[in-house]
N, C-alpha and C positions, 0 to 999 in steps of 0.2 A: 892634185887628185891621186888617191891611194890606188894600188894595183886592184884591190877588190872592187873599187868603184868602177873601173873600166869594164868589168864584167856585167854591170847592171843591165845595160841595154840588151845585151845578148841573152842573158838569163831571163829577162822579161819576156823576150820574144819566144824563147822555149816554153815558158810558163803558159803563154797565151795558146800556143799550138797544143800543148797537153791539155789544157782546159777545154779546147774545142773538141779533142778527141774524147774526152769524158762525157761530152754531151751526147755522144752517139748520134742517132738520127734527129736529135733535137727534142725539146720538152714535149711537144705535141705528140710526136710519134711514140716517144717512150710512154707518155701517159695513156695513149691508146692501147698500146701493148699490154700495159699492166691492168688496163680496164677489162681485158679478157681473162683475168685471173692468172696471168703468167708473169714470171720474173723476166727482167731484161738481161742481156748477156752478162753484164757485170755483176749483177745481183746474184745470177746463178753461180758464178765463180766464187763470190763471197760466201754463199751458202755451202758450196762444196768443200771449200778449203778450211783448214784450221784458221781461226781469226788472225788477221794481220800478217799472213805469210805469203800473200800473193806478190810476185815480182814479175812485171809485165815486160815484154820485148815487142818491137815492131810497131810502136805506137804511132810513128810518123809515116808508115807505109800507107800509100793511098792519097797522100797530100790533103786535098779538100774533102776526100771521102774518109770519114772517120775511121782509123785503123784499117782501112780498106774492108770493113764489114766483118772482121773476125778479131776477137780479143784473144791474145795468146800470151802465155808465160808459164811460170812454174810457181809451186807452192807446197804445202804439206797437207797430207791427209792422215790423221792419227799419228802425226810426227814423221810420217815417211815422205820424202820428195816425190812429186809427181809433175808431169808436164800437162797442161790443160789448154784447150782451145775452145772458144764459145762463139759460134756464129751469131752475128748481131742483126736480127731481122728488121730493126728499125732503121738500118742503113742499107739502102738499096736491096732490101729483102734478103740480106745475109749472102749475097751473091759473091761469086768467085771471079777474081781478075788476076792478072799475072802477079801483082803484089801480094795478094792474099794467098795465092797458091804457094808462093815462096815461103810465107809464114807457116803455112800448114806443113810444107815439106821440112821446115827447120824444126818444128815441134817434134815430128817423128824421128828425125835425125838425132836430136838431142836426147830423146828418150832412150834410143838404142845406145848411143855413145855413153850416156851417163847411167845406163842400166837402171832406169826408173819407169814407173807405169805411165801410160798415155791415156788421157781422158778427153774425148771430143763430145761437146754439146751441140746438137745439130737443130738448126731451124733456118734453112736457106733455100734459094731458088736455083742452086746450080750455077753453071757458068754465066757470067754477065756478058751480054751482047755489046762489048765496047768497041769492037773492031780492032783491038790490039792483037798482035800475032805473038803467040807464045814462042815461036821458033823452036829451039832446041832445049828449051827450059824443061827440066825434069818435072813430071806430074807428081804431086803429093802422094798419090796412091803407091807409087814405087817405094817411098820411104815407109809408108804405113804397112805395106806388105812385109818389109824387113822386121817390123816389130814381132811378127807371128812366132810364137814359141820362144821369144827372147824377153819380152817384157809384157806384163799384163796389159791389154788394150781393151778399153771399155767406152762404149758410146751410149749417150742419152739422147733420145729423139723427143724433142720438146715442143714441136710444132711441125708444119709442113717441111718435109726435107725431100728435095727432088734432085735428080740428075746426078752430076758427079759428086757433089757434096755428100750424097746419101750412101756412096759406095763403102765408105769406111764402116758402116754398121755391119753389113754381112762379113766384112774381113775381121771384125773385132772378136775377141774371146767372149765377150758378153755385151749384149745390147738391151736397153730398157727403154720403154716408151711411156709418155704420159698419156692420159685420156685425150688430151688435145693433139697428140702427135700423129703425124701421117708420114709414110715414106713410099716413094715411088720412083720409077725410071723417069717419068715425066708427068707434069701435073695436068689437071683436067683440060686446060685450054689446048695444050699440045696433043692430047689424046683426041680431043674433038676434031682438030684439024687433020690428024694423021689417020684416024680410023672411023670418024663420025660417031663414036660413042660419047654419049652425054652423061657424065657421071660426076658425083661430088668427090671432094678430097677424101672424105671419110670412107666412102664405099670403094675408093680406088686403092687406098693404102693405110686406113685407120687400123686400130687394134684388132678389130674383127677380121682384118685380112692379114696383117703383118704377123700376128701371133700364130695362126694356123699355118702360114707358109713357112715359118721358122726364120724369117728375116730379122725379127727381134725375138728375144728370149722371155722377157718378163714385161709386165705392165704395171704402172703405179698411178694413182689418181692425179696427183698434182706435180708441178715442177719440184716443189720442196720434197715431196715423197720420193721421186726419181733420184734426186741428188743424195738423199739420205740412204737409199738403197745402194747407190754406187759406192758410198763410204763403207757400208756394211760388207759389200762384196769384196772390195779390196782388202778388208781387214783379215781375210783368210789367206792372202797371198803374200809371197815375198816380194820385194821390189823388182826382182828379174830372175831369169833362170840361173843366174850365177850366185844366187843366195838361197837360203832356206826359209820356209814359212816361220812366223814368229810363234814362240811357245809362251803360253800365258802362265802367270803365277798360279801355284796351287791354291785352291780354296775348297769349300765344302762340296762343290759340284764336280770337281775334277778327280777325286780320289776314287779307289776301288769301292764297289758296292754290289751286293747281289740284285738280281732283277727278277724276283718272283712274279712281278706283274705280268710277265710274258706268259705264264701258265694260263692266265684268264684271257689274254689277247690273242694268242696263236692257238686256234683250235687243233686238236690232234687229228680231227676228221678232215681229210684232205678236200672234201667237197664243200665244206663250210668256209665262207669267206671271212676275211678280217681286213683291217686297215693297217697297212705297213707303216703308215706315218705315226701310229701309236707306238710301234716298235722303236722308231727312231727317237721318239720323245723319251723312251725309257733307257735305251742303251747309251745314248750320248750324253754330254755334260749338261745340256739343258734342252728346252723345247724351242730355243730361238735359232734353230739351224735354218739355213737359207736354201730354198728350193729354186733350182734353175729350170726354167720351161715348165712350170707346173701345168700348163693348159695344152701342151703338145706331147704326143707319144706317151699317154697317161698310163699304159701298163708297166712303164719303168719310172721310177722316182730317181732324179738326179739331184743331190743335195750337198751342200757344204756344211760341215758340222765341226764340233770339237770333241776329242776324246782324250781325257787326261790332259786338257789344255793344248793338245796338238791339233791344228787344222787338219781335217781329212776330207776326202771326197767319198761320197756314198752313192752306190748304184744298187737299187733295190727293186726287185719285182713288186708289183702292186696286185695282190690277189683279188681286190675289189673290181678290177678291170680285166675283162676277158680271162678271168681266173689267173692272171699273171702271164698269159701267153705273150710273146714278144712280136710285135708287129713291125712293119718297116719304119714307121715314124719314130717308134721307141728306140729302135736299134740305131738309127741315125743320130737321134738326140744323144744316146749314151756314148756313141763313138766320138762325137765332138767333144763332149764333157771329159771323157777319159783322156783324150789327147791334150786338152788344156790342163788337166790335173797332173798328168805326167810331165809336161813341160816345166811346170813350176814345183815339182817334187812334193806334191801332196799325196800321202798314202791313200790307196783306194780300198775301200771296204765293200765287198760284194755281199748282199743278202738275197739269197736265191730262194724263190718259191714259185716255180713256173712248170707248166706242163709241156714246154717246148715253144719253138716258133709257131706263130699263128698259121694254121693250115687253111686251105679254101682257095677258090678261084680268085676272089677279090684281093687277097693277100698276096697271091702269086703275081697278079697284074701290077700290084704296087711295088714289086720287087723285093719281097721279104728275104730271099736268099742273098741278094746283092747287098742290102743293108745289113743283115746279120753278118755276112762276111766282113763288111767294114768294121763292125763292132768287134768281131773276133780278132781281126788284125790289130785294131787299136789296143785292145787289152793284152794281147799276146806280146806286142812290141813294147808295151809299157815297161819301163825299167825302174819305176818308183815301187815302193813297198806295197804289196798287195796281200789282202786278207779276205777269206771266203768263209761264209757260213750257209749251209743248206738248212733251211727251217723246217721244210716239210717234203718238198719234191723239187726235182730238177731233171728234166728228161731231154735226151738227144742233144741237138745243136744248141738248144736253149740253156743246157748246163755248161757248155763249153764257152759261150759268149759271156757267161757270168763267171768265168775264171775257175771252172771245176773241171781241170784237166791236169793230169800229172805232168811234172817237169815244166810247168808254165810260170815258174819263178815266184810262187807264192811264198810268203813268209809264214803263213799259217793257213790250214784248211780244216774246217770243223763242220759238224752236222749234229742235228738233234737225233735221238734214238727214234727209229721208226721212219726216218726220212726215206723217201722212195726215189729210185732213179733207175736209169737204163735207156734203152733206145726209145721206149714209149711206155705209157702206163699200161697196167694190166687189162683194163676195160677196153682200150683201143686195140691192144694186142689180140684179146679174145675175139673181138669183132672182126679184125682184119684176118684172123686165121680160122674164123667160124668154129671156135673151140666148143666142145661140149662142156656141160655144166661142171663135171668133175675137174676137167682140165682148167677151166676158168677160175675155179676156187683155188686150185694149186698155184695158178699164176698170181693171184692176189696174195696168197700166202708168201710166195717167193718175193713179191714186191715189198711186203712189209719187212722181210728179213734182209732186205737189200743193204741197209745201212750197216748191219752187223757184218755181212759178208765183205763189204767194202772195208770196213775198219780192220777186219782180220788180215786184209792184204794191203794195208796202208793206203787205202784210197782216200782216206782222210787222216789227219794227224791225230785227231780224237773225236769220239762222240762226246758231246757235252749236254748237260741239263740246261733248259732254258734260263734257269736262275743263274748260270754261270756265264752267260753270254757277254756281258759288259766286261767282266774281269778277265775272261780269256782273250778277248780282242785287245784290252788295254795292256795286258802284260806282253802279248805278242807284238803290239805296236811299239812299246818301249824297247823291247829287245831288238827288234828290227831296225829301229832308228838309232840305236846306241853306236853302232860302228859306221854309220853313214855320214855323220857330220860332227863338227866341233860344236858343242852347244854354245849358242850365243847367250848373252845375259837375257834373262826373261823379261818380258815387258808386262805392264799392267794390262789387264783385259778391258778396262774402260774404253769405249768408243766414243770419241768426241763428236757431238752433234751441235753445230753452231746454233 
């Protein structure tokens, strides 16, 4: 008998055990899961990663419970290594036991150690009532919290996600939910027993609840759409805080060009509205920029885009909503977005057009000053490259949270001629001071001249024409980045979708 032959029985046993793990909850449960229009845990990982790159670990954890209800391992997304975990709802409802807790902890531990992103795909019932005692075993959430600010952490909510397993979503830098996703502290049966409330999964934590609450950032229709959006999101980021975002090869979309379209988009009349999204379409490399939390805090747009092939974070007022006034939700959204961008060295471009923080009793009850202060601290503390353009107006604290304040570390500050600024607009000041008609007219004239007065005293680096917007930002970005990093070999812009 050869030495190789002596391995046969042992390797056959390993093969049988692995085959059982690959069956997950068994053919019937997998088929039932797929019958709901969902992918199973392994199919989700296959869709997420570059083809053929998945390397699993912890397959034998759980013994007879296949992979202990969570599939874990590493692979590549657009050629970049990532750690990935997918809860397997077909196996004991994707619940967590001591073994699966250890796998989850190991995932996050390896992500930080190896300086690569972490992706968690959620559909599970929380802790499993096994009777096993965890003792002094560390909870996975400790390791996941260590990822914050060090490696990009993304979650996809692809079904009901309850209890402890759901906690990684609000900890993550970005979370996205499918239309069949739900997320909650405890599911409807527990809610019924605890409070007497009779409620469906969807009404308890579906997209119509999770998006407005801010627990998840975005929603997509299907599992496939969610996974493709995760790939898109990560394409803007470096693998970790120890590296820089990828720079894409130059093509016809990345070079300098004038932006005369802005003369038609941005009305010179401050009272007339326009869609800031149309500005982003013109200024940045293409119209395929990625908006984060489009349905929450709508007076501010937070987006990932490319300028000259460089990934950038964009914080822009939206004049179509409350005339661009910044409310508490918008400020909270922007504060989180700014902190994530700063953690991973994405330059931040502020496009300001707002009459200030949103006034009024309801706004005050929502804590607009608290949220505004949080946004101000986030953007002031940010050490990444910052650029600012005032398109038409920026008043009071609303201008400061949008990085229009001297000695705030900007690499460039610009404004269009006629842009108005100050503590408040002329109309508001006239009403507040009960100004006579002549004084009110004088205040309006002073307001219109404010941009020139500011430029005369270096309040801006330069007043620019709308047609110059892209090129001014592009050149300032290139200059600002030049001394900050050793350029890596550029990569192709193509994003692989399996």
